[in-house]
TORFIPA-541536 format. One record per residue (C-alpha): residue in one letter; x, y, z. Coordinates in steps of 0.5 Angstrom, whole numbers, padded with zeros to 4 digits, always signed. Layout:
N
AXYZ/...
// end
This chain:
529
M-0114-0145-0006/D-0113-0149-0012/M-0108-0149-0017/R-0111-0144-0022/E-0113-0139-0017/A-0106-0139-0014/I-0103-0138-0021/R-0107-0132-0022/S-0106-0129-0016/G-0098-0130-0016/E-0099-0134-0009/T-0093-0139-0012/Y-0086-0139-0010/L-0081-0142-0015/G-0074-0145-0013/I-0069-0148-0018/E-0063-0151-0016/L-0057-0153-0020/G-0054-0160-0018/S-0049-0164-0020/T-0052-0168-0025/R-0059-0164-0025/I-0062-0157-0025/K-0069-0158-0022/A-0074-0153-0022/V-0080-0153-0017/L-0086-0149-0016/I-0090-0149-0009/G-0097-0146-0007/P-0099-0142-0001/D-0099-0149+0003/H-0092-0150+0001/A-0094-0157-0003/P-0091-0158-0010/L-0095-0155-0016/A-0090-0157-0022/S-0083-0158-0023/G-0078-0159-0029/E-0071-0161-0030/Y-0065-0161-0034/S-0060-0167-0034/W-0052-0165-0035/E-0045-0167-0033/N-0039-0164-0031/R-0033-0164-0035/H-0026-0165-0034/E-0022-0160-0038/G-0015-0157-0037/G-0014-0160-0031/Y-0021-0158-0028/W-0028-0161-0026/T-0032-0155-0030/Y-0039-0154-0033/H-0040-0149-0039/L-0043-0143-0037/E-0048-0143-0043/D-0050-0150-0041/V-0052-0146-0034/W-0057-0142-0038/S-0060-0147-0043/G-0061-0152-0037/L-0064-0146-0033/Q-0069-0145-0039/T-0070-0152-0040/A-0072-0153-0033/Y-0076-0147-0032/G-0080-0148-0039/Q-0082-0155-0037/L-0085-0153-0031/A-0089-0147-0034/G-0091-0152-0039/Q-0094-0157-0033/V-0097-0151-0030/E-0101-0149-0037/A-0103-0156-0038/A-0105-0157-0031/C-0110-0151-0030/G-0110-0147-0037/E-0106-0141-0034/K-0099-0138-0037/L-0094-0137-0031/R-0093-0130-0032/R-0091-0128-0025/V-0090-0132-0018/G-0090-0129-0011/A-0082-0129-0010/M-0076-0134-0013/G-0070-0136-0011/F-0064-0140-0014/S-0059-0145-0011/A-0053-0149-0013/M-0047-0154-0011/M-0043-0150-0006/H-0036-0147-0007/G-0032-0147-0013/Y-0029-0141-0016/L-0032-0136-0021/P-0028-0130-0022/L-0032-0124-0026/D-0029-0118-0029/R-0032-0111-0029/N-0037-0113-0034/G-0039-0119-0031/E-0036-0124-0035/A-0032-0130-0033/L-0024-0129-0033/A-0023-0137-0032/A-0027-0143-0033/F-0032-0145-0027/R-0028-0149-0022/T-0033-0154-0019/W-0033-0156-0011/R-0030-0163-0014/N-0023-0160-0016/T-0018-0162-0011/T-0012-0158-0014/T-0012-0153-0008/G-0008-0157-0003/P-0002-0152-0002/A-0007-0146-0001/A-0012-0150+0003/A-0006-0152+0008/Q-0003-0145+0008/L-0010-0141+0010/T-0012-0147+0015/E-0005-0146+0019/R-0006-0138+0018/F-0013-0137+0020/R-0013-0143+0025/F-0019-0145+0022/N-0021-0151+0017/I-0021-0148+0010/P-0023-0154+0005/L-0020-0156-0001/R-0026-0154-0005/W-0028-0147-0002/S-0027-0141-0006/I-0022-0137-0002/A-0017-0144-0003/H-0019-0143-0010/L-0017-0136-0010/Y-0011-0137-0006/Q-0008-0143-0011/A-0009-0138-0017/I-0005-0133-0014/L+0000-0138-0012/N+0000-0141-0019/G+0001-0134-0022/E-0005-0134-0026/D-0005-0128-0030/H-0013-0127-0029/V-0013-0125-0022/R-0011-0118-0022/D-0017-0117-0027/I-0022-0120-0022/D-0028-0115-0020/S-0032-0120-0017/L-0031-0127-0014/T-0038-0131-0013/T-0041-0138-0014/L-0045-0141-0019/A-0051-0139-0015/G-0049-0132-0014/Y-0047-0132-0021/V-0054-0134-0023/H-0057-0129-0018/Y-0053-0123-0021/K-0054-0124-0028/L-0062-0124-0026/T-0062-0118-0021/G-0055-0115-0022/K-0054-0116-0015/R-0048-0119-0012/V-0050-0122-0006/L-0050-0129-0003/G-0054-0132+0003/V-0050-0133+0009/G-0050-0141+0008/E-0047-0140+0001/A-0042-0135+0003/S-0040-0139+0009/G-0037-0144+0003/M-0033-0138+0000/F-0030-0135+0007/P-0031-0136+0014/I-0037-0133+0017/D-0037-0129+0024/S-0044-0132+0026/R-0045-0126+0031/R-0045-0121+0026/C-0047-0126+0020/D-0042-0123+0016/Y-0035-0125+0014/D-0030-0126+0019/Q-0026-0119+0019/A-0020-0121+0023/M-0019-0127+0017/V-0021-0122+0012/D-0015-0117+0014/S-0010-0123+0015/F-0011-0125+0008/D-0010-0118+0005/A-0004-0118+0009/L-0002-0124+0006/V-0003-0122-0001/A-0001-0115+0000/G+0006-0116-0004/K+0003-0118-0010/G+0000-0111-0012/Y-0007-0113-0014/P-0012-0107-0015/W-0017-0110-0010/K-0018-0112-0003/L-0022-0118-0001/R-0028-0115+0001/D-0028-0111-0006/I-0029-0118-0009/L-0033-0122-0005/P-0041-0122-0005/Q-0045-0118+0000/V-0047-0123+0006/L-0055-0124+0007/P-0059-0128+0012/A-0065-0132+0010/G-0071-0127+0009/A-0067-0121+0007/D-0068-0117+0001/A-0064-0120-0005/G-0066-0115-0011/A-0072-0117-0016/L-0072-0120-0023/T-0070-0115-0028/P-0073-0115-0035/E-0066-0117-0038/G-0066-0123-0033/A-0074-0125-0034/R-0072-0126-0041/L-0066-0130-0040/L-0070-0135-0035/D-0076-0135-0040/P-0074-0133-0047/T-0081-0133-0049/G-0082-0127-0046/T-0088-0129-0042/L-0085-0129-0035/G-0086-0121-0032/S-0080-0118-0029/G-0080-0114-0022/I-0081-0121-0018/P-0077-0121-0011/L-0071-0126-0010/A-0069-0129-0004/P-0062-0129-0002/P-0058-0135-0007/E-0056-0141-0003/G-0052-0147-0003/D-0055-0154-0003/A-0053-0155+0004/G-0057-0149+0006/T-0063-0152+0002/G-0062-0159+0005/M-0063-0156+0012/A-0069-0152+0010/A-0072-0158+0006/T-0071-0162+0013/N-0073-0157+0018/A-0066-0158+0021/V-0064-0151+0022/A-0065-0150+0030/E-0059-0153+0035/R-0059-0160+0036/T-0062-0162+0029/G-0058-0165+0023/N-0059-0167+0016/V-0056-0172+0011/S-0056-0170+0004/A-0054-0176-0001/G-0054-0175-0008/T-0048-0175-0013/S-0044-0172-0007/M-0046-0173+0001/F-0046-0169+0007/A-0048-0169+0014/M-0049-0163+0018/I-0051-0162+0025/V-0053-0155+0028/L-0048-0154+0034/E-0050-0151+0041/K-0042-0150+0042/P-0036-0149+0038/L-0031-0155+0037/S-0025-0156+0041/R-0020-0156+0036/V-0020-0155+0028/Y-0021-0162+0024/P-0019-0162+0017/E-0025-0167+0016/I-0030-0162+0019/D-0032-0156+0015/M-0035-0150+0019/V-0041-0147+0015/T-0048-0144+0017/T-0055-0145+0017/P-0059-0140+0012/T-0059-0135+0018/G-0052-0136+0020/K-0052-0141+0026/P-0046-0145+0026/V-0046-0152+0023/A-0041-0158+0023/M-0041-0161+0016/V-0038-0167+0014/H-0037-0167+0006/C-0036-0173+0002/N-0034-0172-0006/N-0037-0178-0007/C-0044-0182-0006/T-0048-0185-0011/N-0044-0184-0017/E-0041-0191-0017/I-0048-0194-0016/N-0051-0189-0022/A-0045-0192-0026/W-0047-0199-0025/A-0054-0198-0026/T-0052-0196-0033/V-0048-0203-0033/F-0055-0207-0031/Q-0059-0203-0036/G-0054-0205-0042/F-0055-0212-0039/L-0062-0212-0039/E-0063-0209-0046/A-0058-0214-0049/M-0063-0219-0046/G-0069-0216-0050/Q-0072-0213-0043/P-0075-0206-0043/V-0072-0202-0037/D-0075-0197-0033/K-0069-0194-0029/N-0074-0192-0023/V-0075-0200-0022/L-0068-0201-0023/F-0066-0197-0018/T-0071-0199-0013/A-0069-0207-0014/M-0062-0205-0013/F-0063-0201-0007/R-0068-0207-0004/S-0063-0212-0006/A-0058-0209-0001/L-0062-0211+0005/D-0062-0218+0003/G-0054-0218+0003/E-0050-0221+0009/K-0049-0216+0014/D-0042-0214+0013/G-0043-0215+0005/G-0040-0221+0004/G-0033-0219+0005/L-0033-0215-0001/M-0029-0208-0001/L-0031-0202-0006/Y-0029-0195-0006/N-0033-0190-0010/Y-0028-0185-0011/L-0029-0182-0018/S-0026-0176-0015/G-0021-0175-0010/E-0024-0175-0002/P-0021-0170+0003/V-0024-0174+0009/T-0019-0180+0007/G-0013-0175+0004/L-0014-0177-0003/E-0013-0172-0008/E-0015-0176-0014/G-0020-0182-0014/R-0021-0189-0018/P-0027-0193-0017/L-0025-0200-0015/L-0028-0206-0013/A-0024-0212-0009/R-0025-0218-0006/S-0021-0224-0003/P-0022-0231-0005/E-0026-0232+0001/G-0031-0226-0001/R-0038-0228-0003/L-0040-0224-0010/T-0047-0224-0010/F-0052-0219-0013/A-0054-0217-0006/N-0047-0217-0003/F-0045-0213-0008/M-0051-0208-0007/R-0050-0208+0000/T-0043-0206-0001/Q-0044-0201-0006/L-0049-0197+0000/F-0044-0198+0005/S-0038-0195+0001/A-0043-0189-0001/L-0043-0188+0007/G-0036-0190+0009/A-0032-0183+0008/L-0038-0180+0012/K-0037-0185+0018/L-0030-0183+0019/G-0033-0175+0020/L-0039-0177+0024/D-0034-0181+0029/I-0030-0174+0030/L-0037-0171+0032/A-0039-0176+0036/G-0032-0176+0040/E-0033-0168+0041/Q-0040-0170+0044/V-0044-0166+0039/K-0051-0168+0041/V-0057-0169+0035/D-0064-0170+0037/R-0066-0172+0030/L-0062-0173+0024/L-0066-0173+0017/G-0065-0176+0011/H-0066-0173+0004/G-0064-0174-0003/G-0063-0180-0008/F-0060-0184-0003/F-0066-0184+0001/K-0071-0185-0005/T-0072-0192-0004/P-0076-0194+0002/E-0072-0197+0008/A-0066-0199+0004/G-0061-0192+0005/Q-0065-0190+0011/R-0063-0197+0015/L-0056-0197+0013/M-0055-0189+0014/A-0058-0191+0021/A-0053-0196+0022/A-0047-0192+0020/A-0049-0186+0024/G-0051-0190+0030/A-0058-0186+0031/P-0065-0186+0029/V-0066-0183+0021/S-0072-0180+0019/V-0075-0179+0012/M-0080-0174+0011/E-0086-0174+0006/T-0082-0169+0002/A-0075-0172+0002/G-0075-0174-0005/E-0076-0166-0007/G-0070-0165-0004/G-0066-0158-0005/P-0070-0155-0010/W-0076-0155-0006/G-0072-0153+0000/M-0070-0147-0004/A-0077-0146-0006/L-0079-0145+0002/L-0074-0139+0002/P-0077-0134-0002/A-0084-0137+0001/Y-0081-0135+0008/R-0078-0128+0005/A-0085-0126+0002/R-0090-0129+0007/R-0086-0129+0014/R-0089-0124+0020/D-0085-0119+0023/G-0080-0122+0028/E-0082-0129+0025/T-0075-0133+0025/L-0074-0138+0019/E-0074-0144+0025/T-0081-0142+0027/Y-0083-0141+0020/L-0081-0148+0018/A-0083-0151+0024/D-0090-0148+0025/Q-0092-0146+0017/V-0089-0152+0013/F-0087-0158+0017/A-0093-0158+0023/G-0096-0164+0022/Q-0092-0167+0017/R-0091-0175+0017/A-0084-0177+0018/D-0082-0185+0018/T-0076-0186+0023/V-0071-0192+0023/R-0067-0194+0029/P-0061-0197+0028/D-0061-0205+0028/P-0055-0208+0032/E-0054-0213+0027/D-0053-0208+0021/Q-0049-0204+0026/A-0044-0210+0027/G-0044-0211+0020/F-0042-0204+0018/A-0037-0204+0023/A-0034-0210+0020/F-0034-0207+0013/M-0031-0200+0016/E-0025-0204+0019/R-0024-0207+0012/Y-0025-0200+0009/V-0020-0197+0013/R-0015-0202+0013/A-0015-0203+0005/L-0014-0195+0004/P-0007-0196+0001/V-0010-0201-0004/E-0014-0195-0007/R-0008-0190-0006/C-0004-0195-0010/A-0010-0195-0016/V-0009-0187-0016/E-0002-0188-0017/H-0001-0193-0022/L-0008-0193-0026/K-0007-0187-0030/
// end
């Protein structure tokens, strides 16, 4: 089926993901290949002590990304995009977005990047005997309660960014189970919130006299493929102010970037794993059995169908690489040289392969924000070297890539100690966009083969588009695992890089310095205000 026929027949599926630095829309056809895309760049803001995004930027960004995509469709085949077969929305997970009875925000959106919930997360982890990370929605809610914030009494619903967008477009207060697992612990057997922990939380705050119980304000949990509502006329106009897009389009359950990363890499079955590496980084492995105990470095989340997943989440990944790219761009412009950012990033990543195996004795922390894996509530990007350190461009870039993987490595070592098995580890996101570089060093860090598929550069937005396609096209009884394996990824080529012993030895030497020098980073946080 050609593009014009797919557009006319409505056999297309739209996924839009609100990432940390980019909102991207991807339209796929019946063969699941991308047909068109659009995007909008944005950045978080640090205001009032919290990392946030303005909600008006959410809508201007969504409209811009969708408008670009629709324009591409019309330019390519002469057809206006009036309908799609199904659509879905995903976003950075976790955070805190409390709404009143009119669906309006009671407080500024607090993103996953905030590390201000230490007391709440620690108390809930002890009470539930289940790791509650700093960025989870329930930690933010309880911290607001501990802080005595007035708005808590007026909460009518609590959601995430993906849930908020979905609600505004459909009127449905629902979440996909993968996204919900970043709000509150999930009972995978029931594909719902853990009722014993819900009851425990209600008992904990009973003395506050709030007019709500926890289940009253949490979104309904849905597995992949479930009916999550349809685009309302008001929602259609909100997404497409031109009025071209029609209403009534089915929506998939809103998911988080972890779930879309799993879908985009076909890593939803047991013993599969993926690494999503962009502004933040996380590795996820679908478990065969529970871990032996609670680890503060390991999050327990789920696949879009509710299977338990061990996640190592790191707040910082490519942010410092991006910052240095801006420095190098400025240098080249000062020299009168034209700058293509794609060419610049490719040169930076490829140069890392030419560096000394351990990075030449350099040390770098990419902590723009706090890093819970290493116990830091705040971060300071920091480059250091001994007098013997060899500061070359290649060593600098190798150290940059090593640093992006440093915190992740500490979490992966815990899973290795738990004898967690993974048959394949797939990478996606900007870190893997340059062939071989990120993949090779990730293999050294994980001590396992790392594969990158042809669609790796599409990442989460493409993964989100697959979920509405599954909702619309699945056969009776067909699981998401089977649909992805048989209908999407069958025959797709994957490039696999196995760990190189010399790279592994070099990375181990870097990690020894990384752990030993962490007090330097803590000192920078304390004294560099």
